[in-house]
N, C-alpha and C positions, 0 to 999 in steps of 0.2 A: 240267337233268333229274338230279337225285340216281344211281349207278349201279342203285339197289337199285330205283329209279322205273321208271325203264325199262325193268328185267326184269321189274316188276310188268307194265307195261302195256299190253307183249307177251305175258306169261300173260291177265291178264286180259278184256284187248279182244281178242285172239287164240285161243289155246287153247281159252282156259274158254266163249266164243261157241262157236267152233263144233261143241267135242265138243257142246254142249246139243241146238248146231239138227240135226245130226247122228242124234244119240240118237231124241230126241223124235219128228223125222218119222221113222223106224226104225218106231217104236214107232205111231204116227198106222197106216203103211204096212204092220204087221203086225196090226193090231185088223182093219183093213178087209179082208185077206185071210182074220184067221180068224173072221167073219159072213157071207163071202163067199157062201156055199148057201143064203144068205137069198135070193140076188137071181136066181137057176139058174133059176129059174119064178117061176107065179103074178103079185098082186097088187104082189110087187116087182121084178118083174121088169124094168124099164120105168127102175129107175136104180142099173140094171147099171152101162152109159154112164158115167152122171156119176163111180159110186168108180171103175171104171178108172183116171179121167182125172185124179180123185185121187190116185192111189196110183202112177199116171205120175211126176206130177209129185213125189211125194214123196217115190218114186227118183233123182227127178233131182237133188231136194235133199241127199238125202246124201252120195253121192258129192262133189256138190260141193266141201260142208262134209269128208267128212273128205280129197278131194287137198289143199286148202286149206291143212287143216292138216300136209302134208306137202309143201308147194310147196318150190321151194330158194329161197332166202335170197337178196334182188335187192340188186347191189350200190351200185346208185344212191340207190332208197330200205328202211328198214325195213321188215322183212319178218315179219311177225308167223305165224310158222310156227316149228313144232318146233326145223326145224334151224339156225331164225332167232335162236332162242331158247339153243335149247344155244351157239350160235357166239360172242354174247354173252354168256352167261355165262363159258365159257373164255376172249372175249378180254378182262375190265373183272374176273378171279377178285381180283387184287388189293383191288378198288377197294370189292368188297361189303361188307355190313356181316356181322358175326359171327350165325354160325346161331343164330337164336335161340331153336327147340323143339327141341333135341339131345335128347329121351328119346323123344319122339312122334316125329322123323325115324328114328331108330336103330329104334325099334317096327315102323315102316313099310317101314325099306329091307326088315327082317328077311324079313317080311310079301311083297315082290316077292322074297327069293330074293337078291338084292343081294348079291357079295362080302363077305366079313370084311373088305378093306379101308375099305372103304366103310362102314361100321359104327362100325369104329374112328375113323374120319374124321370122323362126326357126334357121336359121344360127345365125343372133345375140345373139339370142335370149329373141324380143322386151318381155316387159311388152305385145303389142299391139292383140300381138299374139290369144293368148282366146279369145275375141271378136272378130274379126277378120274368123278364123274359124268359130265357132258360124255363126256367119252372111253367111257365104260364104256356107255353107252346106244347114241350113235354109233357106235363098235368092235365091238360084241358082239351090244345085240340088234337094232341097222336094220340087222346087219352077214348077220341068219342067214339062211342061203338062201332058205328058204320064204317067208322075209319083204320080202327082195330082188324076188322074184316075184311074192310081190303086191302090189308097192309102182308096178314095171311095170304089171302089171294095171288098178290104178288111175289111175295117169296117162295110160296109150293110150285110157284108155273113155272119164276124161274130156275130153281132147282130139280124139281123133275121131271120139268121137258125141258126145257134149253140149256138148262148147267151142264147137268149130269145124264148118261145113256141110263135112266132107271128101270128093273120088271118091273109093274105096276099094275095092280090089279086091273084088268080091263072092265071090269063090268063100274070101275070105279072113273068118272069119267073127271079130267082135272082141270077147273077149267078159269083161265085170267081174270084181272078184275075188267070194269067195262070201263071203258073211256073215258069217259062221264068218273069216274072212282079215279082214272089214273090220272087226268086230268087233275081233280082234289088236292089231292095227294102231291103233286107239284106245287100247284097254286101259295100251298102251303113255304113251301122250298123260297120259293120265288116271293115267300113275304118275307122269308127266314132271311135271302139276303140282300132286299130291299132296306129293310131293316139298318141287316149291321151297316150296309153301307154310308148310311146318315148318319148310322151312331159312330163309327172307327176311322171309318177311311177318306171321308168326305167324297165318294164317289155317287153319284146318282145311277143307281138301277135302276130304279122307278121315279118316276114321272108322273105326278097327277092322277094316283093310283095305277099304271100302267108301265107295265116291266121292257122297258124299251125297248132291252136284245130282244126280244121274241120280234123284233119287226128284221131283224138279220134274217132270220131266218128264213122269211121268207123269198132270200134273193134268187134260191136255185129252182123256185115254185114259177117265175116264172119260163125261166131255161126251159124248164120240164115241160109248162104250157104251152110256149113256141116250137118244143118236137110236134108237143101233138094236134097240132097245128099246121105243120108242115106235113106229117103221115098223113093225115086228110087231102088235105087236097091234090097230094101225089096219086090217094087211092080213086080220086072222084076223075 
């Protein structure tokens, strides 16, 4: 498989899928929360347990999807995660094809407020772009102190609360990242997908700074809102 195809496999089957799962689960969970008052009393109160259970399952899906994106690359098997994609990008920089959509790429890098040298690399279709972009994400964005704290909370919560049934000190509360922190981490992965889409795949994952696949995650929301409307009408 060509280097470009291997990279696209990591992006499409890894990051894109997990970003989608995380965002869709979050939006469904948020919609249930926004309508929770319907179940606090009256005829619909008997459904509260059902929707709380669904909401808890969605929360688990959100954490697992986000944690998969930020997994450490496996030495034995190719891991479709953010760091795996960046490592592959760096290791195979000279084997990748030339930048495809340099104008769109430079435009999105400006939206990201990326360093000027990356924008120049994009416009010049430089072979240094892959290595420089990988280094920028790993050494600048992911090492920002607040993000390092958020990543540690995400991995600890996934490992000790969700993935493993560990006996922990009950005096120590294990808290996961806030939704704001999760969204910030997911935005980094969206940026990487958007940049690589313009760079090597001629794929528009982002248009005018907007990650367009986020729109697709909202499709079940309309159906869920309709369910709430039907339930509310039947209870009155």
